[in-house]
C-alpha positions in Angstrom: 66.1 24.2 -2.8 64.3 21.3 -4.6 61.5 20.9 -2.1 59.6 23.7 -0.3 59.8 22.8 3.4 56.8 22.3 5.6 57.1 22.6 9.4 55.4 19.9 11.5 53.8 22.7 13.6 52.4 24.5 10.5 48.6 24.9 11.1 48.1 24.4 7.3 50.5 21.3 7.1 48.2 19.5 4.7 48.1 22.3 2.2 51.8 23.0 2.6 52.6 19.3 1.9 50.3 19.2 -1.1 52.0 22.4 -2.5 55.4 20.9 -1.7 54.5 17.6 -3.5 53.3 19.6 -6.6 56.6 21.5 -6.6 58.6 18.2 -6.3 56.6 16.7 -9.0 57.3 19.6 -11.3 61.1 19.4 -10.5 61.2 15.6 -11.0 59.4 16.0 -14.3 62.7 17.4 -15.7 65.0 15.2 -13.5 67.7 16.2 -11.1 71.0 15.0 -12.5 73.1 16.1 -9.5 70.9 13.8 -7.3 71.0 10.8 -9.8 67.3 11.3 -10.6 66.3 10.9 -14.2 63.4 12.8 -15.8 60.0 11.2 -14.9 58.0 12.9 -17.5 57.0 12.2 -19.9 56.8 8.8 -18.2 55.2 7.4 -21.3 56.3 3.9 -22.2 54.9 3.3 -25.6 57.1 0.4 -26.3 59.2 -2.0 -24.1 61.6 -4.2 -26.0 63.3 -7.2 -24.4 66.0 -8.9 -26.4 67.4 -12.2 -25.1 68.4 -15.8 -25.8 66.3 -18.9 -25.4 66.9 -22.6 -25.0 63.9 -25.0 -25.1 64.1 -28.6 -24.3 60.8 -30.6 -24.5 59.2 -33.8 -25.7 56.1 -34.0 -27.9 56.2 -37.4 -29.4 60.0 -37.1 -29.8 62.7 -35.0 -28.0 62.9 -31.4 -29.2 65.7 -29.0 -28.5 66.1 -25.4 -29.8 68.2 -22.4 -29.1 68.2 -18.9 -30.5 67.3 -15.3 -30.0 64.0 -13.8 -28.9 62.7 -10.3 -29.2 59.7 -9.4 -27.1 57.8 -6.1 -27.8 55.2 -4.7 -25.4 53.1 -1.7 -26.3 51.1 0.8 -24.2 52.5 -0.1 -20.8 51.0 1.8 -17.8 51.8 1.3 -14.1 50.3 2.1 -10.8 52.9 2.5 -8.0 52.7 2.8 -4.3 55.7 3.6 -2.0 56.3 3.0 1.7 58.9 4.9 3.6 60.6 4.5 7.0 62.0 7.2 9.4 64.9 6.0 11.5 67.1 7.7 14.0 70.9 7.6 13.4 72.7 9.6 16.1 71.0 13.0 16.4 69.6 12.9 12.9 66.4 11.4 11.5 66.8 9.8 8.1 64.3 8.2 5.9 64.4 5.8 3.0 61.8 3.9 0.9 61.4 0.4 2.2 59.1 -0.9 -0.5 57.7 0.0 -3.9 54.8 -2.0 -5.2 53.9 -1.7 -8.9 51.0 -3.0 -10.8 51.5 -3.1 -14.6 49.0 -3.1 -17.4 50.4 -4.2 -20.7 47.7 -4.0 -23.4 49.6 -5.6 -26.3 52.7 -7.5 -27.0 54.3 -10.0 -29.4 57.4 -12.1 -29.6 59.7 -13.2 -32.3 62.0 -16.1 -32.3 65.1 -16.5 -34.4 66.4 -20.1 -34.2 70.0 -21.1 -34.6 71.4 -24.1 -36.6 68.6 -24.2 -39.1 65.9 -24.4 -36.4 63.8 -21.8 -38.1 60.7 -23.9 -38.6 60.7 -24.9 -34.9 61.3 -21.2 -33.9 58.3 -20.2 -36.0 56.1 -22.9 -34.5 57.1 -21.7 -31.0 56.5 -18.1 -31.9 53.0 -19.0 -33.2 52.2 -21.0 -30.1 53.2 -18.2 -27.7 51.5 -15.4 -29.7 48.2 -17.5 -29.6 48.5 -17.7 -25.8 49.4 -14.1 -25.1 47.0 -13.5 -22.2 47.9 -16.6 -20.3 51.6 -16.0 -20.7 51.3 -12.3 -19.8 49.3 -13.3 -16.6 52.1 -15.7 -15.7 55.0 -13.3 -16.2 53.7 -9.9 -15.1 54.5 -10.4 -11.5 58.1 -11.1 -12.3 58.3 -8.0 -14.5 56.8 -5.9 -11.8 59.4 -7.2 -9.2 62.3 -6.3 -11.6 61.1 -2.8 -12.4 60.1 -2.1 -8.9 63.6 -2.8 -7.7 65.0 -0.3 -10.2 62.5 2.4 -9.3 63.1 1.8 -5.6 66.8 2.4 -6.3 66.1 5.7 -8.0 63.9 6.9 -5.1 66.5 6.1 -2.5 69.2 7.8 -4.6 67.0 10.9 -4.0 66.5 10.4 -0.2 70.2 9.8 0.6 70.8 13.5 0.0 68.3 14.7 2.6 67.5 14.0 6.3 63.9 13.7 7.4 64.1 17.1 9.2 65.5 18.7 6.0 62.2 17.9 4.4 59.8 18.3 7.4 61.5 20.5 10.0 59.9 20.9 13.4 58.6 24.4 12.9 55.7 26.4 11.5 
């Protein structure tokens, strides 16, 4: 009921699949709670906030150690995503799942704030200024890890959808 079906023998299969994808996109926009699918639109991520702890140990003329809390805020995040799926036979049923999801992120602006513990506020401020002055380099170094983490979550969401259908449910061998 969520996806208009297209038979593999349909002479207009391309058009049918395109129409089916449009219908699915419209349904996914609102989400399908009974299939564990959250809404995808608006998939607007104006701000991403990461709140965590830090511990820094370094030596610049003398040993430096600092611990505290960090707050990273990224703005205007966009993503380009590609999915790969696999069809497999299990008994007399053909099942499918998404084997990989690749994501390329574009983060246009971000900043970080450090809150040092135990009176380390001056050091935390110096670290914050250093990081904020090297934004591009740090973003280039960390984007790949962020993409891996978010891709894993999105792949989980997509496979929550596919576990409710067989391949033949979605593409029956008919016109």
